[in-house]
C-alpha positions as CSV (number, residue, x, y, z in Angstrom):
1,M,150.7,79.4,147.7
2,S,152.0,83.2,149.1
3,I,149.0,85.5,150.0
4,A,149.7,87.9,147.6
5,D,149.4,85.2,145.1
6,T,146.3,83.7,146.8
7,M,145.0,87.9,146.5
8,G,145.7,88.5,143.1
9,K,144.1,85.5,141.6
10,D,141.1,86.5,144.2
11,R,141.1,89.8,142.2
12,R,141.1,88.2,138.9
13,R,137.7,85.8,139.2
14,L,136.1,89.2,140.8
15,I,137.3,91.0,137.5
16,L,136.0,87.7,135.4
17,E,132.4,87.2,137.7
18,H,132.0,91.4,137.0
19,L,132.7,91.5,132.9
20,A,130.3,88.3,132.9
21,A,127.3,90.2,134.6
22,A,128.3,93.3,132.4
23,E,126.3,94.2,129.4
24,G,128.4,93.2,126.7
25,Y,130.7,91.3,128.7
26,G,132.7,95.0,128.7
27,L,133.3,97.4,131.2
28,G,136.2,99.9,131.4
29,L,139.6,99.3,133.8
30,G,138.3,102.6,135.9
31,V,134.5,101.0,136.6
32,L,136.8,97.4,137.7
33,V,138.8,99.4,140.0
34,S,135.9,100.9,141.3
35,L,133.9,97.0,142.1
36,V,137.2,95.3,142.8
37,G,137.7,98.2,145.3
38,Q,134.1,97.5,146.7
39,A,134.4,93.4,146.5
40,R,136.6,93.3,149.2
41,H,140.1,94.1,147.8
42,G,141.0,97.4,148.4
43,A,143.1,97.7,145.1
44,W,145.3,100.3,143.5
45,R,144.4,101.0,139.5
46,D,148.0,99.6,138.6
47,V,147.1,96.6,140.4
48,V,143.8,95.9,139.3
49,E,145.5,97.3,135.7
50,G,148.0,94.7,136.1
51,D,146.1,91.4,136.8
52,V,144.0,92.6,133.4
53,T,147.1,91.8,132.2
54,I,147.7,89.1,133.5
55,L,143.7,87.5,132.2
56,A,144.4,89.1,128.8
57,Q,148.3,87.0,128.4
58,H,145.6,83.9,129.1
59,N,143.2,85.0,126.7
60,L,140.5,85.5,128.6
61,V,139.8,89.2,128.1
62,A,141.1,91.4,125.6
63,T,141.8,95.4,126.4
64,E,141.0,98.3,123.6
65,D,141.9,101.9,124.5
66,L,139.8,104.3,123.5
67,P,139.6,108.1,122.7
68,S,138.5,110.5,125.3
69,A,138.8,113.7,126.6
70,L,140.2,112.3,129.4
71,G,142.9,110.3,127.2
72,P,142.8,106.9,126.2
73,Q,140.3,105.2,128.3
74,R,141.2,101.1,129.2
75,W,137.7,99.2,128.0
76,V,138.0,95.2,128.7
77,T,136.4,92.5,127.6
78,L,135.1,89.0,128.1
79,T,136.4,85.8,125.8
80,G,134.8,82.7,125.6
81,L,136.8,81.3,127.6
82,G,136.9,84.0,130.3
83,L,133.2,83.5,130.5
84,D,133.8,79.5,130.9
85,V,136.1,80.2,133.9
86,A,134.3,83.2,135.5
87,R,131.4,80.2,135.0
88,G,133.7,78.3,137.3
89,R,135.8,76.4,134.9
90,A,138.9,76.2,136.7
91,H,142.2,77.8,135.6
92,P,145.9,78.2,137.1
93,A,145.9,82.2,137.0
94,V,142.5,82.2,138.9
95,A,141.0,81.4,142.4
96,D,138.6,78.7,142.0
97,K,134.5,79.8,142.0
98,L,133.1,79.8,145.4
99,P,130.7,77.4,146.1
100,S,126.5,78.5,146.4
101,Y,125.3,77.2,149.2
């Protein structure tokens, strides 16, 4: 596995964990970009958006474009399967949850 694949799986794990911690299991894409950037990954918006697309293809998240004064804003919501993966269930598109010591 390449370093890019490893980093992508880790970013997707972070996205799921942040959504699991959010009220209502949902966050805006801009907030997710900021949170992923603060947690070791300097990720651009298009990279995080690509990760969200992969997560949606695997039914781990659902997305919705909401209207706003700045144009449509993408809202990302965790699915039941996504919550299971965020809590440690193995999935090939997401890095394994780090063990707690």
